N, C-alpha and C positions, 0 to 999 in steps of 0.2 A: 396115554403114554406120549408125551411130547417128543418130537423128533426134529423140529425146526422152529425158527422164530421169524416173525416179520420184522421189518424195520421199526414198526410202532410198538413192538413188545408183545404182540399177540403170538399164540403158539399153534402150530400145526401139530395135531395129535392123532395117534391111532386110537379109535374108540372101541376098546376091547369089549365093553358091555354091549355094544351094538353088533357084534360079530354075528353073521348069518351065512349059512351054507359055505363056511370056510373063508368068507370074505370079511376082512376087518376094515370098517369104514375109516375114512380120514375126515376129521372135523377141524374147524378153526375155532379156537378157544380165545375169546377176548380177555385181555388182562384187566379190563376195567368194568366188566359185566359178569353176571353169573349165567351166561348164556353161551352156547356153542352153535355153529352152523355146519351142516353136512356139506362136504365138498366132493367126495367121491366114495365109491363102494370099496375101493382098494388102492394100494399104493401105485400100481401101474396106471390106473385111470387118473389118479391125482397128478402124476407126472405129465401125462398127456394133456390134461386140462390146463395145467400151469404153463406148459409150452405153447399151447394155443393162445392163452391169455397174453403171453409175452410177444407172440407174433402179431397180435392185434393191437398192441399198444406201445409204440415207440416212445421212449422217454424224451419228449420235446421240452419238458420243464428244465432239464439239465443239459439241454442242447446237444444230445447225442446225435451225431451225424448219421446219415443213411448208411454209410460204409461201416461205421462202428456198430450200428444196430444189427446189420446183417452179419457182421463178423462175430458178434456175441452169440447170435442165434446159431450160427454154423458150429461154433465151438461147443455150445451146449448140446447140440445134436450129436456131436462126436462122442461125448461122454455119457449121454443119456439114452441114445437109441436102443442100446442093448436091453433096457428095462421096459421097452414097449413091444406091442405085438407088431408083426411085420406090416399089417395094414395101417396101424397108427404111425409107424415110422415113415411109410410111403406117403401118407397124407401130409405129414410135416415136411418131407423133402419136396413134395410138389408145391407146397405153400412157399418154401424158401426160394423157389425159382420165379416167383411172381415179382412184379414191380411193386414198389411201395406206393400206397394210395393214401389220400386224405379223405376222411369221412366224418360225419357228424353222428353223435349219439343223442337220442331224445332223452331229456330229463323231465322230472316232475314240473308241473306248472308251465308247460310249454317251452321251457328252456332247452337249449341245445349246446353241446360241448364238442369242440373240434378234437379229433383224434387222427393218428397217423399209424399205419402198420401194413401188414401183408394180407390182412383180411379184416372185414368189418365185424362189429359186435353181433350183427344178425347172422353172418356166416359162422362165427364162433359158436353161437347158440345152436345152430342147425347141426354143425359137426358134432358138438357135444351130445345132442339128443340122438343123433344117428349112430355114433360110434361108442359112446360110453353112457348109455341111458341109465338113469338112477332116479327112482321115484322120490327119494329123500333129498335130492340135490337142492341146496339153498334153503332147506327148512331149518328152523332154529329150535332149540330146546334148552330148558334150564338144566344146568349140570350141578347146581348147588342150591341149597336153601339158605345158606348163610347170607347175612346182609352186611 
């Protein structure tokens, strides 16, 4: 069941067939492939994960200033904190009080990519593993046999 769309036309969906112990997973369904990727075990964890991602990756391509970056995150927290656990909301508030940092992400074949945000990709992965563990995270599956 789609509930949101990326700028590239892919869909964030509730995966009703994957429901387990009352949790309905969230998956990313690519518009140009017959494959989906698990993102979170429920909507609450999905929102937390997406906010962590946003905090780790300032939009430098579109030249979003540090002030605009922080202001957008603060406004998002005002509207979305009610959907998080108190612990998740506190972690995000703590991150919002940090200075913005520049860091590099390791890519395949020894390449590196510059990023800017309130936490590094390594910190993001650590927080995700600690606060919203999900054994299916980032695993892909075919959702259709049509070609």
